[in-house]
N, CA and C atoms of all chains as a GROMACS GRO file, in nm:
protein
  594
    1MET      N    1  15.703   4.113  18.104
    1MET     CA    2  15.587   4.046  18.164
    1MET      C    3  15.502   4.146  18.244
    2ASN      N    4  15.372   4.141  18.228
    2ASN     CA    5  15.283   4.231  18.299
    2ASN      C    6  15.249   4.172  18.436
    3PRO      N    7  15.283   4.245  18.545
    3PRO     CA    8  15.254   4.189  18.679
    3PRO      C    9  15.104   4.166  18.702
    4LEU      N   10  15.020   4.239  18.625
    4LEU     CA   11  14.876   4.224  18.643
    4LEU      C   12  14.820   4.098  18.576
    5ASP      N   13  14.908   4.020  18.510
    5ASP     CA   14  14.863   3.894  18.450
    5ASP      C   15  14.836   3.788  18.556
    6SER      N   16  14.892   3.807  18.676
    6SER     CA   17  14.866   3.709  18.783
    6SER      C   18  14.808   3.780  18.905
    7LEU      N   19  14.736   3.702  18.984
    7LEU     CA   20  14.674   3.758  19.105
    7LEU      C   21  14.780   3.801  19.205
    8SER      N   22  14.885   3.718  19.221
    8SER     CA   23  14.990   3.753  19.318
    8SER      C   24  15.064   3.879  19.272
    9GLY      N   25  15.088   3.892  19.139
    9GLY     CA   26  15.152   4.012  19.087
    9GLY      C   27  15.066   4.136  19.112
   10THR      N   28  14.934   4.118  19.100
   10THR     CA   29  14.840   4.228  19.124
   10THR      C   30  14.848   4.274  19.270
   11ILE      N   31  14.850   4.177  19.362
   11ILE     CA   32  14.853   4.211  19.505
   11ILE      C   33  14.986   4.276  19.542
   12ILE      N   34  15.097   4.221  19.491
   12ILE     CA   35  15.229   4.279  19.521
   12ILE      C   36  15.236   4.422  19.466
   13SER      N   37  15.184   4.442  19.344
   13SER     CA   38  15.182   4.578  19.287
   13SER      C   39  15.101   4.672  19.375
   14GLY      N   40  14.989   4.623  19.428
   14GLY     CA   41  14.906   4.704  19.517
   14GLY      C   42  14.981   4.742  19.644
   15LEU      N   43  15.058   4.648  19.698
   15LEU     CA   44  15.134   4.675  19.820
   15LEU      C   45  15.248   4.775  19.792
   16VAL      N   46  15.311   4.762  19.675
   16VAL     CA   47  15.417   4.857  19.638
   16VAL      C   48  15.358   4.998  19.623
   17PHE      N   49  15.244   5.006  19.557
   17PHE     CA   50  15.175   5.135  19.543
   17PHE      C   51  15.141   5.193  19.680
   18THR      N   52  15.102   5.106  19.774
   18THR     CA   53  15.066   5.152  19.908
   18THR      C   54  15.186   5.217  19.976
   19VAL      N   55  15.302   5.152  19.966
   19VAL     CA   56  15.424   5.207  20.029
   19VAL      C   57  15.458   5.343  19.968
   20ILE      N   58  15.452   5.352  19.834
   20ILE     CA   59  15.482   5.479  19.766
   20ILE      C   60  15.385   5.588  19.814
   21MET      N   61  15.257   5.550  19.824
   21MET     CA   62  15.155   5.646  19.865
   21MET      C   63  15.179   5.695  20.008
   22VAL      N   64  15.216   5.604  20.099
   22VAL     CA   65  15.240   5.642  20.240
   22VAL      C   66  15.356   5.741  20.247
   23VAL      N   67  15.461   5.716  20.168
   23VAL     CA   68  15.575   5.809  20.165
   23VAL      C   69  15.528   5.947  20.118
   24LEU      N   70  15.444   5.950  20.014
   24LEU     CA   71  15.394   6.078  19.962
   24LEU      C   72  15.305   6.149  20.064
   25ILE      N   73  15.218   6.072  20.132
   25ILE     CA   74  15.129   6.133  20.232
   25ILE      C   75  15.212   6.197  20.342
   26ASN      N   76  15.314   6.124  20.390
   26ASN     CA   77  15.397   6.177  20.498
   26ASN      C   78  15.478   6.298  20.451
   27ALA      N   79  15.519   6.297  20.324
   27ALA     CA   80  15.594   6.411  20.271
   27ALA      C   81  15.503   6.534  20.260
   28ILE      N   82  15.381   6.514  20.214
   28ILE     CA   83  15.287   6.626  20.200
   28ILE      C   84  15.248   6.681  20.337
   29GLY      N   85  15.226   6.590  20.432
   29GLY     CA   86  15.178   6.631  20.565
   29GLY      C   87  15.288   6.682  20.657
   30ALA      N   88  15.412   6.675  20.613
   30ALA     CA   89  15.522   6.716  20.702
   30ALA      C   90  15.528   6.868  20.718
   31MET      N   91  11.930   6.064  22.152
   31MET     CA   92  12.001   6.079  22.024
   31MET      C   93  11.942   6.195  21.944
   32GLU      N   94  12.033   6.278  21.894
   32GLU     CA   95  11.990   6.393  21.815
   32GLU      C   96  12.025   6.372  21.669
   33PHE      N   97  11.932   6.406  21.582
   33PHE     CA   98  11.961   6.395  21.438
   33PHE      C   99  12.030   6.522  21.390
   34ASP      N  100  12.150   6.543  21.444
   34ASP     CA  101  12.225   6.663  21.410
   34ASP      C  102  12.327   6.633  21.299
   35HIS      N  103  12.416   6.728  21.275
   35HIS     CA  104  12.515   6.712  21.168
   35HIS      C  105  12.602   6.587  21.190
   36THR      N  106  12.639   6.561  21.316
   36THR     CA  107  12.722   6.443  21.347
   36THR      C  108  12.649   6.316  21.308
   37TRP      N  109  12.519   6.309  21.342
   37TRP     CA  110  12.442   6.188  21.310
   37TRP      C  111  12.431   6.168  21.159
   38TRP      N  112  12.400   6.276  21.087
   38TRP     CA  113  12.384   6.263  20.942
   38TRP      C  114  12.516   6.228  20.873
   39THR      N  115  12.627   6.281  20.930
   39THR     CA  116  12.759   6.246  20.876
   39THR      C  117  12.785   6.097  20.895
   40PHE      N  118  12.750   6.048  21.016
   40PHE     CA  119  12.762   5.904  21.042
   40PHE      C  120  12.675   5.824  20.944
   41PHE      N  121  12.552   5.871  20.924
   41PHE     CA  122  12.456   5.797  20.840
   41PHE      C  123  12.507   5.787  20.696
   42ILE      N  124  12.559   5.898  20.642
   42ILE     CA  125  12.614   5.897  20.505
   42ILE      C  126  12.737   5.808  20.499
   43ARG      N  127  12.820   5.811  20.605
   43ARG     CA  128  12.938   5.724  20.607
   43ARG      C  129  12.895   5.577  20.605
   44TRP      N  130  12.788   5.546  20.680
   44TRP     CA  131  12.736   5.409  20.683
   44TRP      C  132  12.693   5.365  20.543
   45LEU      N  133  12.619   5.451  20.471
   45LEU     CA  134  12.577   5.419  20.334
   45LEU      C  135  12.697   5.406  20.241
   46HIS      N  136  12.798   5.492  20.263
   46HIS     CA  137  12.922   5.487  20.184
   46HIS      C  138  12.992   5.352  20.204
   47VAL      N  139  13.002   5.309  20.330
   47VAL     CA  140  13.071   5.183  20.361
   47VAL      C  141  12.990   5.063  20.311
   48LEU      N  142  12.857   5.067  20.329
   48LEU     CA  143  12.772   4.958  20.277
   48LEU      C  144  12.791   4.941  20.126
   49SER      N  145  12.784   5.054  20.054
   49SER     CA  146  12.802   5.049  19.908
   49SER      C  147  12.941   5.000  19.872
   50GLY      N  148  13.040   5.050  19.946
   50GLY     CA  149  13.179   5.013  19.918
   50GLY      C  150  13.206   4.866  19.940
   51PHE      N  151  13.145   4.809  20.045
   51PHE     CA  152  13.161   4.665  20.069
   51PHE      C  153  13.108   4.586  19.951
   52MET      N  154  12.990   4.625  19.901
   52MET     CA  155  12.932   4.551  19.789
   52MET      C  156  13.021   4.564  19.665
   53TRP      N  157  13.067   4.687  19.640
   53TRP     CA  158  13.151   4.712  19.520
   53TRP      C  159  13.280   4.631  19.527
   54ILE      N  160  13.357   4.652  19.634
   54ILE     CA  161  13.489   4.588  19.640
   54ILE      C  162  13.473   4.437  19.664
   55GLY      N  163  13.367   4.398  19.735
   55GLY     CA  164  13.340   4.255  19.753
   55GLY      C  165  13.319   4.187  19.618
   56LEU      N  166  13.239   4.251  19.532
   56LEU     CA  167  13.216   4.192  19.399
   56LEU      C  168  13.340   4.200  19.312
   57LEU      N  169  13.417   4.309  19.324
   57LEU     CA  170  13.543   4.320  19.249
   57LEU      C  171  13.635   4.204  19.285
   58TRP      N  172  13.646   4.177  19.415
   58TRP     CA  173  13.733   4.068  19.460
   58TRP      C  174  13.673   3.932  19.424
   59TYR      N  175  13.539   3.922  19.424
   59TYR     CA  176  13.476   3.797  19.377
   59TYR      C  177  13.519   3.770  19.232
   60PHE      N  178  13.510   3.873  19.146
   60PHE     CA  179  13.548   3.854  19.005
   60PHE      C  180  13.694   3.808  18.994
   61ASN      N  181  13.783   3.879  19.068
   61ASN     CA  182  13.926   3.856  19.048
   61ASN      C  183  13.982   3.739  19.128
   62PHE      N  184  13.925   3.713  19.247
   62PHE     CA  185  13.978   3.605  19.332
   62PHE      C  186  13.905   3.473  19.307
   63VAL      N  187  13.779   3.478  19.258
   63VAL     CA  188  13.699   3.356  19.248
   63VAL      C  189  13.656   3.326  19.104
   64GLN      N  190  13.579   3.417  19.044
   64GLN     CA  191  13.518   3.383  18.916
   64GLN      C  192  13.619   3.364  18.803
   65THR      N  193  13.704   3.464  18.780
   65THR     CA  194  13.799   3.456  18.668
   65THR      C  195  13.895   3.336  18.681
   66PRO      N  196  13.957   3.315  18.800
   66PRO     CA  197  14.046   3.198  18.810
   66PRO      C  198  13.973   3.064  18.799
   67SER      N  199  13.841   3.062  18.826
   67SER     CA  200  13.765   2.936  18.822
   67SER      C  201  13.718   2.900  18.682
   68MET      N  202  13.708   2.999  18.594
   68MET     CA  203  13.649   2.973  18.461
   68MET      C  204  13.718   2.860  18.383
   69PRO      N  205  13.854   2.854  18.381
   69PRO     CA  206  13.917   2.744  18.305
   69PRO      C  207  13.885   2.606  18.362
   70LYS      N  208  13.844   2.599  18.490
   70LYS     CA  209  13.817   2.469  18.553
   70LYS      C  210  13.672   2.423  18.531
   71ILE      N  211  13.588   2.512  18.474
   71ILE     CA  212  13.447   2.479  18.455
   71ILE      C  213  13.428   2.416  18.316
   72PRO      N  214  13.359   2.300  18.307
   72PRO     CA  215  13.335   2.239  18.175
   72PRO      C  216  13.259   2.335  18.083
   73ASP      N  217  13.290   2.330  17.952
   73ASP     CA  218  13.233   2.425  17.855
   73ASP      C  219  13.080   2.433  17.860
   74GLU      N  220  13.015   2.316  17.878
   74GLU     CA  221  12.868   2.318  17.874
   74GLU      C  222  12.808   2.386  17.999
   75GLN      N  223  12.890   2.402  18.104
   75GLN     CA  224  12.840   2.469  18.225
   75GLN      C  225  12.878   2.618  18.230
   76LYS      N  226  12.967   2.660  18.140
   76LYS     CA  227  13.014   2.800  18.142
   76LYS      C  228  12.901   2.902  18.127
   77PRO      N  229  12.796   2.875  18.045
   77PRO     CA  230  12.689   2.975  18.032
   77PRO      C  231  12.622   3.011  18.165
   78ALA      N  232  12.627   2.921  18.265
   78ALA     CA  233  12.568   2.955  18.396
   78ALA      C  234  12.638   3.078  18.453
   79ILE      N  235  12.768   3.087  18.430
   79ILE     CA  236  12.843   3.204  18.476
   79ILE      C  237  12.822   3.322  18.381
   80SER      N  238  12.849   3.299  18.250
   80SER     CA  239  12.851   3.412  18.157
   80SER      C  240  12.712   3.467  18.127
   81LYS      N  241  12.608   3.383  18.137
   81LYS     CA  242  12.473   3.432  18.101
   81LYS      C  243  12.388   3.467  18.223
   82VAL      N  244  12.421   3.413  18.340
   82VAL     CA  245  12.335   3.434  18.457
   82VAL      C  246  12.409   3.508  18.569
   83ILE      N  247  12.516   3.446  18.620
   83ILE     CA  248  12.580   3.501  18.740
   83ILE      C  249  12.656   3.631  18.710
   84ALA      N  250  12.739   3.631  18.606
   84ALA     CA  251  12.819   3.750  18.577
   84ALA      C  252  12.732   3.874  18.547
   85PRO      N  253  12.627   3.863  18.463
   85PRO     CA  254  12.545   3.983  18.440
   85PRO      C  255  12.480   4.036  18.569
   86ALA      N  256  12.434   3.944  18.656
   86ALA     CA  257  12.373   3.989  18.782
   86ALA      C  258  12.478   4.054  18.872
   87ALA      N  259  12.596   3.993  18.880
   87ALA     CA  260  12.703   4.050  18.963
   87ALA      C  261  12.745   4.186  18.909
   88LEU      N  262  12.751   4.198  18.775
   88LEU     CA  263  12.792   4.326  18.714
   88LEU      C  264  12.689   4.436  18.739
   89PHE      N  265  12.562   4.400  18.749
   89PHE     CA  266  12.459   4.500  18.779
   89PHE      C  267  12.486   4.564  18.916
   90TRP      N  268  12.499   4.479  19.019
   90TRP     CA  269  12.524   4.530  19.154
   90TRP      C  270  12.660   4.597  19.163
   91PHE      N  271  12.757   4.544  19.088
   91PHE     CA  272  12.894   4.596  19.087
   91PHE      C  273  12.897   4.742  19.040
   92ARG      N  274  12.834   4.771  18.925
   92ARG     CA  275  12.848   4.906  18.870
   92ARG      C  276  12.763   5.007  18.947
   93TRP      N  277  12.646   4.966  18.996
   93TRP     CA  278  12.563   5.062  19.070
   93TRP      C  279  12.617   5.086  19.211
   94SER      N  280  12.675   4.983  19.273
   94SER     CA  281  12.736   5.006  19.405
   94SER      C  282  12.861   5.092  19.391
   95ALA      N  283  12.933   5.080  19.278
   95ALA     CA  284  13.049   5.167  19.254
   95ALA      C  285  13.003   5.313  19.250
   96LEU      N  286  12.896   5.338  19.178
   96LEU     CA  287  12.846   5.476  19.166
   96LEU      C  288  12.797   5.528  19.300
   97SER      N  289  12.721   5.447  19.375
   97SER     CA  290  12.668   5.497  19.502
   97SER      C  291  12.780   5.516  19.605
   98THR      N  292  12.884   5.433  19.600
   98THR     CA  293  12.998   5.452  19.690
   98THR      C  294  13.060   5.590  19.668
   99ILE      N  295  13.080   5.624  19.540
   99ILE     CA  296  13.143   5.752  19.507
   99ILE      C  297  13.051   5.868  19.546
  100ILE      N  298  12.922   5.858  19.515
  100ILE     CA  299  12.830   5.968  19.548
  100ILE      C  300  12.825   5.991  19.699
  101PHE      N  301  12.806   5.883  19.777
  101PHE     CA  302  12.801   5.900  19.922
  101PHE      C  303  12.936   5.948  19.976
  102GLY      N  304  13.046   5.903  19.915
  102GLY     CA  305  13.179   5.946  19.959
  102GLY      C  306  13.200   6.095  19.937
  103LEU      N  307  13.157   6.145  19.821
  103LEU     CA  308  13.174   6.288  19.793
  103LEU      C  309  13.086   6.372  19.885
  104ILE      N  310  12.964   6.324  19.912
  104ILE     CA  311  12.875   6.396  20.006
  104ILE      C  312  12.940   6.399  20.144
  105LEU      N  313  12.996   6.284  20.185
  105LEU     CA  314  13.060   6.274  20.316
  105LEU      C  315  13.176   6.371  20.329
  106ALA      N  316  13.260   6.377  20.224
  106ALA     CA  317  13.376   6.467  20.227
  106ALA      C  318  13.330   6.613  20.238
  107GLN      N  319  13.223   6.646  20.166
  107GLN     CA  320  13.168   6.783  20.173
  107GLN      C  321  13.115   6.811  20.314
  108MET      N  322  13.041   6.713  20.372
  108MET     CA  323  12.986   6.731  20.507
  108MET      C  324  13.097   6.745  20.611
  109ASN      N  325  13.210   6.675  20.587
  109ASN     CA  326  13.323   6.684  20.679
  109ASN      C  327  13.408   6.808  20.655
  110GLY      N  328  13.377   6.881  20.547
  110GLY     CA  329  13.445   7.009  20.522
  110GLY      C  330  13.582   6.998  20.459
  111TYR      N  331  13.616   6.882  20.402
  111TYR     CA  332  13.750   6.871  20.343
  111TYR      C  333  13.749   6.828  20.195
  112LEU      N  334  13.636   6.847  20.128
  112LEU     CA  335  13.627   6.798  19.989
  112LEU      C  336  13.736   6.860  19.899
  113THR      N  337  13.747   6.994  19.902
  113THR     CA  338  13.844   7.063  19.816
  113THR      C  339  13.987   7.028  19.856
  114GLU      N  340  14.013   7.033  19.987
  114GLU     CA  341  14.149   7.005  20.037
  114GLU      C  342  14.191   6.862  20.000
  115ALA      N  343  14.095   6.768  20.009
  115ALA     CA  344  14.128   6.628  19.978
  115ALA      C  345  14.151   6.611  19.828
  116LEU      N  346  14.065   6.673  19.747
  116LEU     CA  347  14.081   6.659  19.601
  116LEU      C  348  14.212   6.723  19.554
  117SER      N  349  14.264   6.818  19.632
  117SER     CA  350  14.395   6.876  19.597
  117SER      C  351  14.508   6.799  19.668
  118LEU      N  352  14.477   6.678  19.716
  118LEU     CA  353  14.574   6.586  19.778
  118LEU      C  354  14.648   6.648  19.897
  119GLY      N  355  14.582   6.740  19.968
  119GLY     CA  356  14.645   6.802  20.084
  119GLY      C  357  14.755   6.900  20.050
  120LEU      N  358  14.773   6.928  19.920
  120LEU     CA  359  14.882   7.018  19.880
  120LEU      C  360  14.849   7.163  19.911
  121SER      N  361  14.718   7.193  19.932
  121SER     CA  362  14.679   7.332  19.958
  121SER      C  363  14.698   7.368  20.106
  122ASP      N  364  14.690   7.268  20.196
  122ASP     CA  365  14.703   7.300  20.339
  122ASP      C  366  14.807   7.213  20.413
  123HIS      N  367  14.869   7.120  20.341
  123HIS     CA  368  14.972   7.031  20.399
  123HIS      C  369  14.924   6.956  20.522
  124VAL      N  370  14.799   6.910  20.518
  124VAL     CA  371  14.744   6.828  20.626
  124VAL      C  372  14.748   6.682  20.578
  125ALA      N  373  14.818   6.595  20.656
  125ALA     CA  374  14.837   6.456  20.614
  125ALA      C  375  14.703   6.383  20.597
  126LYS      N  376  14.606   6.413  20.686
  126LYS     CA  377  14.474   6.349  20.677
  126LYS      C  378  14.408   6.379  20.542
  127HIS      N  379  14.421   6.503  20.497
  127HIS     CA  380  14.361   6.542  20.368
  127HIS      C  381  14.436   6.477  20.252
  128ALA      N  382  14.569   6.462  20.266
  128ALA     CA  383  14.645   6.393  20.162
  128ALA      C  384  14.601   6.247  20.155
  129ALA      N  385  14.586   6.184  20.272
  129ALA     CA  386  14.549   6.042  20.276
  129ALA      C  387  14.411   6.020  20.217
  130ILE      N  388  14.313   6.095  20.264
  130ILE     CA  389  14.177   6.075  20.213
  130ILE      C  390  14.170   6.115  20.065
  131GLY      N  391  14.253   6.213  20.027
  131GLY     CA  392  14.256   6.257  19.888
  131GLY      C  393  14.308   6.149  19.794
  132PHE      N  394  14.417   6.083  19.834
  132PHE     CA  395  14.467   5.972  19.752
  132PHE      C  396  14.359   5.864  19.738
  133GLY      N  397  14.292   5.834  19.849
  133GLY     CA  398  14.185   5.734  19.845
  133GLY      C  399  14.072   5.776  19.753
  134MET      N  400  14.035   5.906  19.762
  134MET     CA  401  13.925   5.955  19.678
  134MET      C  402  13.961   5.949  19.530
  135TRP      N  403  14.082   5.991  19.497
  135TRP     CA  404  14.121   5.990  19.355
  135TRP      C  405  14.127   5.848  19.301
  136MET      N  406  14.180   5.755  19.384
  136MET     CA  407  14.184   5.616  19.337
  136MET      C  408  14.043   5.562  19.321
  137GLY      N  409  13.953   5.597  19.414
  137GLY     CA  410  13.814   5.554  19.403
  137GLY      C  411  13.749   5.611  19.278
  138LEU      N  412  13.778   5.739  19.248
  138LEU     CA  413  13.720   5.802  19.128
  138LEU      C  414  13.772   5.734  19.001
  139ILE      N  415  13.902   5.705  18.998
  139ILE     CA  416  13.960   5.635  18.881
  139ILE      C  417  13.895   5.497  18.866
  140MET      N  418  13.878   5.428  18.980
  140MET     CA  419  13.820   5.294  18.977
  140MET      C  420  13.676   5.298  18.926
  141MET      N  421  13.600   5.399  18.972
  141MET     CA  422  13.460   5.410  18.929
  141MET      C  423  13.453   5.440  18.779
  142PHE      N  424  13.544   5.528  18.731
  142PHE     CA  425  13.553   5.556  18.587
  142PHE      C  426  13.582   5.425  18.512
  143ASN      N  427  13.678   5.348  18.563
  143ASN     CA  428  13.713   5.221  18.498
  143ASN      C  429  13.593   5.127  18.490
  144VAL      N  430  13.515   5.122  18.598
  144VAL     CA  431  13.398   5.033  18.601
  144VAL      C  432  13.299   5.072  18.492
  145TRP      N  433  13.263   5.201  18.490
  145TRP     CA  434  13.154   5.244  18.402
  145TRP      C  435  13.196   5.261  18.257
  146PHE      N  436  13.322   5.300  18.232
  146PHE     CA  437  13.360   5.337  18.096
  146PHE      C  438  13.455   5.237  18.030
  147ILE      N  439  13.510   5.141  18.105
  147ILE     CA  440  13.596   5.040  18.043
  147ILE      C  441  13.544   4.898  18.072
  148ILE      N  442  13.528   4.865  18.201
  148ILE     CA  443  13.491   4.727  18.235
  148ILE      C  444  13.351   4.692  18.183
  149TRP      N  445  13.253   4.774  18.217
  149TRP     CA  446  13.114   4.744  18.180
  149TRP      C  447  13.092   4.738  18.028
  150PRO      N  448  13.136   4.838  17.950
  150PRO     CA  449  13.115   4.828  17.804
  150PRO      C  450  13.185   4.706  17.744
  151ASN      N  451  13.305   4.673  17.793
  151ASN     CA  452  13.378   4.559  17.737
  151ASN      C  453  13.321   4.426  17.785
  152GLN      N  454  13.270   4.422  17.909
  152GLN     CA  455  13.208   4.298  17.958
  152GLN      C  456  13.081   4.268  17.879
  153LYS      N  457  13.006   4.373  17.840
  153LYS     CA  458  12.885   4.351  17.760
  153LYS      C  459  12.921   4.281  17.629
  154LYS      N  460  13.034   4.322  17.570
  154LYS     CA  461  13.080   4.258  17.446
  154LYS      C  462  13.128   4.116  17.475
  155ALA      N  463  13.208   4.101  17.582
  155ALA     CA  464  13.267   3.970  17.614
  155ALA      C  465  13.160   3.867  17.649
  156LEU      N  466  13.053   3.911  17.716
  156LEU     CA  467  12.949   3.818  17.761
  156LEU      C  468  12.839   3.798  17.656
  157GLY      N  469  12.852   3.867  17.542
  157GLY     CA  470  12.752   3.851  17.437
  157GLY      C  471  12.624   3.928  17.463
  158MET      N  472  12.630   4.031  17.551
  158MET     CA  473  12.510   4.111  17.578
  158MET      C  474  12.488   4.213  17.466
  159VAL      N  475  12.595   4.243  17.392
  159VAL     CA  476  12.582   4.322  17.268
  159VAL      C  477  12.653   4.244  17.157
  160GLU      N  478  12.606   4.262  17.036
  160GLU     CA  479  12.662   4.189  16.922
  160GLU      C  480  12.797   4.248  16.881
  161VAL      N  481  12.898   4.162  16.878
  161VAL     CA  482  13.030   4.203  16.825
  161VAL      C  483  13.086   4.087  16.743
  162SER      N  484  13.190   4.117  16.664
  162SER     CA  485  13.250   4.011  16.582
  162SER      C  486  13.327   3.913  16.671
  163ASP      N  487  13.351   3.794  16.618
  163ASP     CA  488  13.426   3.693  16.693
  163ASP      C  489  13.567   3.739  16.724
  164GLU      N  490  13.616   3.830  16.637
  164GLU     CA  491  13.751   3.883  16.656
  164GLU      C  492  13.756   3.981  16.773
  165GLU      N  493  13.650   4.060  16.784
  165GLU     CA  494  13.643   4.166  16.885
  165GLU      C  495  13.621   4.111  17.026
  166ARG      N  496  13.549   3.999  17.036
  166ARG     CA  497  13.509   3.948  17.168
  166ARG      C  498  13.627   3.919  17.263
  167PRO      N  499  13.730   3.842  17.219
  167PRO     CA  500  13.842   3.818  17.312
  167PRO      C  501  13.919   3.943  17.350
  168LYS      N  502  13.925   4.039  17.255
  168LYS     CA  503  13.994   4.166  17.285
  168LYS      C  504  13.919   4.242  17.394
  169ALA      N  505  13.785   4.242  17.385
  169ALA     CA  506  13.703   4.310  17.485
  169ALA      C  507  13.718   4.241  17.620
  170ALA      N  508  13.722   4.108  17.621
  170ALA     CA  509  13.738   4.032  17.746
  170ALA      C  510  13.872   4.065  17.810
  171ARG      N  511  13.975   4.076  17.727
  171ARG     CA  512  14.109   4.107  17.777
  171ARG      C  513  14.111   4.248  17.839
  172ARG      N  514  14.051   4.346  17.768
  172ARG     CA  515  14.048   4.484  17.818
  172ARG      C  516  13.974   4.491  17.951
  173ALA      N  517  13.859   4.423  17.958
  173ALA     CA  518  13.781   4.423  18.083
  173ALA      C  519  13.860   4.357  18.195
  174GLY      N  520  13.926   4.245  18.162
  174GLY     CA  521  14.000   4.169  18.264
  174GLY      C  522  14.118   4.246  18.320
  175VAL      N  523  14.196   4.309  18.230
  175VAL     CA  524  14.313   4.386  18.276
  175VAL      C  525  14.268   4.505  18.360
  176THR      N  526  14.161   4.573  18.317
  176THR     CA  527  14.113   4.689  18.392
  176THR      C  528  14.059   4.647  18.528
  177SER      N  529  13.996   4.530  18.534
  177SER     CA  530  13.948   4.477  18.661
  177SER      C  531  14.067   4.448  18.754
  178ARG      N  532  14.175   4.399  18.696
  178ARG     CA  533  14.298   4.374  18.774
  178ARG      C  534  14.357   4.506  18.824
  179VAL      N  535  14.354   4.609  18.738
  179VAL     CA  536  14.403   4.742  18.779
  179VAL      C  537  14.324   4.789  18.900
  180ASN      N  538  14.192   4.771  18.896
  180ASN     CA  539  14.108   4.813  19.008
  180ASN      C  540  14.138   4.731  19.134
  181THR      N  541  14.164   4.601  19.118
  181THR     CA  542  14.200   4.518  19.234
  181THR      C  543  14.330   4.568  19.295
  182MET      N  544  14.426   4.602  19.208
  182MET     CA  545  14.554   4.656  19.256
  182MET      C  546  14.530   4.788  19.331
  183LEU      N  547  14.450   4.878  19.271
  183LEU     CA  548  14.424   5.008  19.332
  183LEU      C  549  14.345   4.996  19.462
  184SER      N  550  14.263   4.890  19.475
  184SER     CA  551  14.180   4.877  19.596
  184SER      C  552  14.266   4.864  19.721
  185ILE      N  553  14.389   4.812  19.707
  185ILE     CA  554  14.475   4.791  19.825
  185ILE      C  555  14.522   4.926  19.884
  186PRO      N  556  14.590   5.012  19.804
  186PRO     CA  557  14.624   5.144  19.860
  186PRO      C  558  14.501   5.230  19.887
  187MET      N  559  14.395   5.216  19.806
  187MET     CA  560  14.275   5.298  19.828
  187MET      C  561  14.217   5.273  19.968
  188LEU      N  562  14.206   5.146  20.006
  188LEU     CA  563  14.150   5.116  20.139
  188LEU      C  564  14.246   5.156  20.251
  189TYR      N  565  14.377   5.144  20.225
  189TYR     CA  566  14.476   5.192  20.324
  189TYR      C  567  14.454   5.342  20.345
  190ALA      N  568  14.439   5.415  20.234
  190ALA     CA  569  14.420   5.560  20.241
  190ALA      C  570  14.294   5.594  20.321
  191MET      N  571  14.185   5.527  20.288
  191MET     CA  572  14.058   5.555  20.355
  191MET      C  573  14.066   5.529  20.505
  192VAL      N  574  14.118   5.411  20.542
  192VAL     CA  575  14.121   5.373  20.684
  192VAL      C  576  14.224   5.453  20.761
  193SER      N  577  14.340   5.477  20.699
  193SER     CA  578  14.445   5.553  20.770
  193SER      C  579  14.402   5.698  20.790
  194ALA      N  580  14.329   5.754  20.693
  194ALA     CA  581  14.285   5.894  20.708
  194ALA      C  582  14.199   5.909  20.832
  195GLN      N  583  14.121   5.806  20.862
  195GLN     CA  584  14.032   5.816  20.978
  195GLN      C  585  14.099   5.774  21.109
  196ASN      N  586  14.200   5.686  21.099
  196ASN     CA  587  14.254   5.629  21.222
  196ASN      C  588  14.399   5.666  21.254
  197LEU      N  589  14.477   5.701  21.153
  197LEU     CA  590  14.619   5.731  21.180
  197LEU      C  591  14.650   5.880  21.178
  198TYR      N  592  14.575   5.955  21.096
  198TYR     CA  593  14.613   6.096  21.077
  198TYR      C  594  14.513   6.190  21.143
   0.00000   0.00000   0.00000
């Protein structure tokens, strides 16, 4: 199932991407 | 008040944010309002959306996407971190540059999606260009999924933009 088929799946995917990105930013900036 | 570098940087940022509000506002209108509402609209009323409202919204959508990116790139250059941000902070290990860089790359991908995937496919889906009956639903699907991708990307993109200015 594609999470982007629903609005809630789209938002949750966006939040998951945000967490991954924050980890990467902190790793790069360390 | 002096019209110095600080003022012009503020002014470009203001234009960047104005354009960005229109772009992401319309993106969210499409995904949060228009698309979910279409199945609830009677068939004889659907042309009001597909022939009038959607083409007008798409006009402002694609041009505000372009102006957001142009003003954003000018702003990054004026702030002196364009190269460092585009290299995701990997060249200088500054978290602020990594944050704004992630936001910039997501914005660039989103703008590419608008102009080269969403807009050409929406023209087919809305009947603004002639396509076969077989091609039309495929184009609508491609435009819809890409619009969803942009909605998903808008969440970390805005986190990156705001955190670069306020957290790092």
